[in-house]
ZAMARGU-4260 file (C-alpha; in steps of 0.2 Angstrom, whole numbers, plus 5000, padded with zeros to 4 digits):
<rodrens>
0) 5513/5558/5511 | 5506/5554/5495 | 5516/5557/5479 | 5512/5573/5469 | 5501/5572/5453
5) 5514/5577/5442 | 5534/5573/5444 | 5550/5576/5434 | 5563/5562/5433 | 5581/5571/5431
10) 5593/5560/5420 | 5608/5553/5428 | 5624/5564/5425 | 5638/5552/5431 | 5642/5534/5431
15) 5631/5522/5444 | 5634/5506/5449 | 5619/5496/5456 | 5610/5480/5460 | 5593/5482/5461
20) 5581/5471/5471 | 5563/5470/5462 | 5547/5463/5471 | 5539/5446/5469 | 5531/5441/5452
25) 5514/5448/5450 | 5508/5433/5439 | 5514/5419/5450 | 5509/5427/5467 | 5490/5427/5461
30) 5491/5410/5454 | 5498/5405/5470 | 5485/5412/5480 | 5472/5403/5471 | 5481/5385/5471
35) 5485/5388/5490 | 5465/5393/5494 | 5460/5376/5483 | 5475/5366/5494 | 5475/5357/5509
40) 5479/5365/5525 | 5492/5378/5527 | 5504/5384/5513 | 5515/5399/5516 | 5520/5410/5499
45) 5537/5418/5503 | 5542/5433/5493 | 5524/5437/5488 | 5520/5453/5479 | 5512/5466/5490
50) 5504/5479/5477 | 5488/5484/5472 | 5483/5469/5460 | 5489/5456/5474 | 5479/5465/5489
55) 5464/5464/5478 | 5466/5445/5477 | 5470/5444/5495 | 5454/5454/5500 | 5442/5445/5490
60) 5448/5428/5495 | 5445/5435/5513 | 5428/5441/5508 | 5424/5422/5502 | 5429/5417/5519
65) 5447/5410/5517 | 5459/5413/5531 | 5474/5423/5525 | 5486/5429/5535 | 5500/5443/5529
70) 5516/5448/5537 | 5530/5459/5532 | 5545/5454/5521 | 5562/5458/5530 | 5570/5456/5513
75) 5560/5468/5501 | 5546/5481/5507 | 5533/5476/5492 | 5535/5458/5497 | 5525/5448/5511
80) 5524/5432/5519 | 5506/5427/5516 | 5499/5412/5522 | 5483/5403/5517 | 5473/5390/5526
85) 5466/5379/5512 | 5449/5371/5511 | 5455/5355/5500 | 5446/5361/5483 | 5430/5369/5493
90) 5425/5387/5491 | 5413/5396/5505 | 5397/5399/5499 | 5389/5415/5490 | 5373/5425/5492
95) 5358/5425/5483 | 5352/5431/5466 | 5343/5446/5476 | 5359/5449/5488 | 5374/5441/5480
100) 5392/5441/5489 | 5401/5456/5481 | 5418/5455/5475 | 5427/5469/5469 | 5441/5466/5458
105) 5447/5485/5454 | 5457/5484/5438 | 5467/5467/5442 | 5464/5456/5427 | 5470/5441/5435
110) 5460/5443/5451 | 5445/5446/5440 | 5448/5431/5427 | 5454/5418/5441 | 5440/5423/5454
115) 5428/5421/5440 | 5432/5403/5439 | 5436/5400/5456 | 5419/5405/5463 | 5409/5392/5452
120) 5415/5379/5463 | 5405/5387/5477 | 5388/5386/5481 | 5377/5402/5478 | 5378/5418/5468
125) 5393/5430/5468 | 5394/5447/5459 | 5412/5452/5451 | 5413/5470/5449 | 5428/5482/5447
130) 5433/5500/5440 | 5425/5506/5423 | 5441/5500/5413 | 5440/5483/5422 | 5422/5483/5413
135) 5428/5486/5397 | 5440/5471/5397 | 5437/5456/5387 | 5429/5442/5398 | 5418/5432/5384
140) 5429/5418/5380 | 5431/5414/5400 | 5412/5417/5404 | 5407/5405/5388 | 5418/5392/5394
145) 5412/5392/5412 | 5394/5391/5403 | 5400/5375/5394 | 5406/5368/5410 | 5388/5371/5415
150) 5388/5385/5426 | 5375/5400/5425 | 5383/5416/5421 | 5373/5433/5421 | 5380/5447/5411
155) 5371/5456/5399 | 5388/5460/5388 | 5400/5445/5393 | 5410/5458/5402 | 5410/5464/5420
160) 5399/5466/5432 | 5394/5447/5431 | 5383/5437/5442 | 5390/5419/5445 | 5380/5406/5451
165) 5392/5394/5459 | 5385/5376/5458 | 5401/5367/5464 | 5413/5354/5456 | 5405/5347/5440
170) 5414/5334/5429 | 5413/5343/5411 | 5423/5347/5396 | 5425/5366/5389 | 5436/5374/5376
175) 5443/5392/5378 | 5452/5402/5367 | 5467/5413/5372 | 5468/5425/5358 | 5461/5440/5369
180) 5470/5435/5384 | 5478/5421/5391 | 5471/5422/5409 | 5456/5415/5402 | 5464/5398/5401
185) 5475/5400/5417 | 5459/5403/5426 | 5451/5387/5420 | 5466/5376/5423 | 5471/5384/5440
190) 5453/5376/5446 | 5451/5361/5434 | 5457/5347/5446 | 5445/5355/5461 | 5432/5356/5448
195) 5435/5340/5439 | 5435/5350/5422 | 5444/5345/5406 | 5450/5361/5398 | 5455/5363/5380
200) 5464/5378/5377 | 5465/5384/5359 | 5473/5398/5350 | 5471/5409/5335 | 5481/5421/5325
205) 5479/5428/5309 | 5489/5432/5294 | 5487/5439/5276 | 5488/5428/5262 | 5489/5431/5242
210) 5476/5422/5233 | 5473/5422/5213 | 5457/5419/5207 | 5453/5412/5191 | 5450/5428/5182
215) 5469/5432/5185 | 5465/5448/5198 | 5472/5446/5215 | 5460/5446/5230 | 5464/5446/5248
220) 5456/5436/5262 | 5458/5434/5280 | 5465/5417/5285 | 5461/5410/5303 | 5474/5396/5308
225) 5469/5387/5323 | 5479/5376/5335 | 5478/5366/5352 | 5492/5370/5364 | 5495/5377/5381
230) 5513/5380/5376 | 5509/5393/5362 | 5505/5406/5377 | 5520/5407/5390 | 5508/5413/5403
235) 5497/5398/5402 | 5514/5388/5401 | 5517/5396/5416 | 5502/5392/5425 | 5504/5372/5420
240) 5522/5373/5427 | 5517/5381/5442 | 5502/5368/5446 | 5514/5353/5444 | 5527/5361/5457
245) 5514/5368/5469 | 5513/5358/5486 | 5496/5353/5485 | 5496/5347/5503 | 5502/5363/5510
250) 5520/5369/5514 | 5532/5383/5509 | 5532/5390/5492 | 5544/5404/5487 | 5539/5417/5474
255) 5553/5423/5463 | 5555/5441/5459 | 5545/5448/5444 | 5553/5449/5426 | 5542/5461/5420
260) 5547/5473/5433 | 5565/5468/5432 | 5565/5474/5414 | 5564/5492/5418 | 5582/5491/5427
265) 5589/5480/5413 | 5584/5494/5401 | 5592/5507/5413 | 5607/5499/5411 | 5607/5497/5393
270) 5602/5516/5390 | 5614/5524/5401 | 5630/5518/5394 | 5641/5523/5410 | 5629/5512/5421
275) 5633/5495/5427 | 5614/5491/5433 | 5611/5473/5437 | 5595/5464/5446 | 5599/5456/5462
280) 5593/5438/5463 | 5583/5438/5446 | 5570/5425/5442 | 5579/5407/5443 | 5566/5398/5433
285) 5560/5398/5415 | 5542/5403/5420 | 5542/5421/5415 | 5544/5425/5397 | 5551/5443/5402
290) 5565/5435/5409 | 5573/5433/5391 | 5573/5452/5391 | 5592/5455/5392 | 5594/5444/5377
295) 5585/5458/5366 | 5598/5470/5370 | 5604/5478/5359 | 5586/5478/5350 | 5585/5466/5335
300) 5574/5472/5320 | 5559/5464/5325 | 5551/5458/5341 | 5534/5449/5344 | 5523/5451/5359
305) 5517/5433/5355 | 5531/5423/5354 | 5546/5432/5360 | 5541/5446/5376 | 5526/5447/5386
310) 5522/5465/5395 | 5542/5471/5394 | 5540/5473/5376 | 5532/5489/5382 | 5549/5493/5389
315) 5559/5489/5372 | 5547/5499/5363 | 5552/5515/5373 | 5571/5510/5369 | 5568/5509/5352
320) 5572/5528/5348 | 5589/5524/5354 | 5592/5510/5341 | 5602/5511/5327 | 5589/5503/5315
325) 5570/5505/5315 | 5562/5491/5326 | 5546/5483/5322 | 5536/5476/5337 | 5522/5465/5331
330) 5508/5454/5337 | 5502/5469/5349 | 5483/5465/5349 | 5481/5460/5368 | 5490/5477/5373
335) 5475/5485/5367 | 5464/5477/5380 | 5474/5479/5395 | 5476/5493/5409 | 5472/5505/5394
340) 5476/5505/5375 | 5493/5502/5377 | 5497/5502/5358 | 5490/5520/5355 | 5497/5527/5371
345) 5514/5522/5367 | 5514/5528/5350 | 5505/5544/5357 | 5518/5548/5371 | 5534/5543/5361
350) 5528/5555/5346 | 5525/5568/5360 | 5545/5565/5365 | 5550/5568/5347 | 5550/5550/5341
355) 5546/5544/5323 | 5532/5530/5326 | 5521/5521/5314 | 5506/5510/5320 | 5499/5498/5307
360) 5485/5485/5313 | 5494/5478/5329 | 5511/5484/5323 | 5523/5499/5331 | 5538/5503/5320
365) 5549/5514/5329 | 5563/5523/5321 | 5579/5530/5328 | 5575/5548/5334 | 5581/5563/5344
370) 5569/5564/5359 | 5565/5579/5370 | 5556/5581/5386 | 5536/5581/5387 | 5523/5579/5400
375) 5517/5563/5398 | 5501/5556/5400 | 5501/5538/5410 | 5483/5533/5406 | 5483/5524/5424
380) 5493/5512/5419 | 5507/5507/5429 | 5518/5501/5414 | 5517/5516/5405 | 5524/5526/5420
385) 5538/5514/5422 | 5542/5514/5405 | 5544/5533/5404 | 5552/5535/5420 | 5566/5525/5414
390) 5566/5536/5398 | 5569/5551/5410 | 5585/5544/5416 | 5593/5548/5399 | 5580/5563/5392
395) 5579/5579/5400 | 5561/5585/5405 | 5553/5569/5406 | 5537/5573/5418 | 5524/5560/5422
400) 5506/5563/5425 | 5498/5552/5439 | 5513/5544/5443 | 5506/5535/5459 | 5498/5522/5446
405) 5514/5511/5448 | 5506/5505/5465 | 5497/5491/5454 | 5513/5482/5454 | 5527/5490/5461
410) 5524/5503/5473 | 5541/5508/5479 | 5547/5508/5460 | 5553/5528/5463 | 5562/5524/5477
415) 5572/5511/5468 | 5576/5524/5455 | 5580/5538/5469 | 5589/5528/5483 | 5607/5529/5484
420) 5617/5516/5475 | 5620/5501/5475 | 5601/5499/5480 | 5595/5512/5469 | 5600/5522/5456
425) 5603/5539/5465 | 5592/5548/5452 | 5584/5565/5457 | 5565/5565/5456 | 5557/5582/5458
430) 5539/5589/5461 | 5535/5593/5444 | 5524/5609/5448 | 5535/5616/5462 | 5553/5608/5456
435) 5558/5603/5473 | 5566/5587/5475 | 5556/5573/5484 | 5563/5563/5498 | 5563/5545/5500
440) 5548/5544/5511 | 5538/5554/5497 | 5542/5542/5482 | 5531/5527/5488 | 5515/5525/5479
445) 5500/5522/5488
</rodrens>
């Protein structure tokens, strides 16, 4: 039975002790699927996330002609054991300009960007397209880098849908900026060895500088500082480390739990002073930037999306009204071009709950506030839904519209909230229109 269109999270009214398991990392799973397809022989990914984004990637690889087997995971309902039969760097051929091989990527940014690079290694024409929001998201820097490598990419606005004319591996060089998305660089790096590409990663950030002209009047100008280092992005660094560790000749590779998903339960433990909530078998490596989330509790006066946290900075934003000081969240530009315009969405929905939030450029400042219940617009964004669901464990009357959008990365999220401790938090979740408590079987997002 599908989730209702509106659900209400009932605050926890008693202490809880829980140890929550979370599914595998989406970022690592989709990177590993590409590396396995480009590898030699049979590679088995254990603990791989099975959600909308990773299903899209698997389905596209199968559509391309790769053999991919998917088996259940006994430890975690939203994980799978995925076996990929690699072709040693070869990509099956596409179609023609008149009848291209169609690849539907939904709203999965990793699939859209990684596949754009991957199909260049095939021969023929491939058409990448997705949902309307995916057609709005940035692609230009990646498509331009692929053109620098010598591939033909037809797109009237440098976004999806796009026709990609694969011509196989070709020794060439390119530069790619990660200002809008680190996924552009990761896409190229994942395919660089098979493609015989040399990839130079650049980053650009902007700051304001006060200059005094000879006339003595103050003028402002925009200053661009450009550097070249994959380590400037935690997600590009993850890609580099994964490439180095991955079994290129086949074998078994273990996907670790998703740190961004874990942040919701770390946040729940902090928000509910009477709760003792931990994450079972959390990330063991330093690959995921969001594994640092617990170090930011209680929240400091400022947190940067560029240098300190990844997607879990959204979780921190929702916690900020309970801080004893104003908290400034900086470098949020990339959040504007993801599943929704996340900066405006966070400001709008927190304000709807009674929080004082100021948005300036790519910065949000959230002040200590007394919150109340509200109907929350999730904008079809899984992270908006999960952030405000955690808020509902503390604040009465939080109701989520379109809650099933969590299927993108965490389909059994609400089951983790409502399941009995210690495997769940024991929260009550209601049908928002009928007021009826939902059973475990009704809480899976599909």
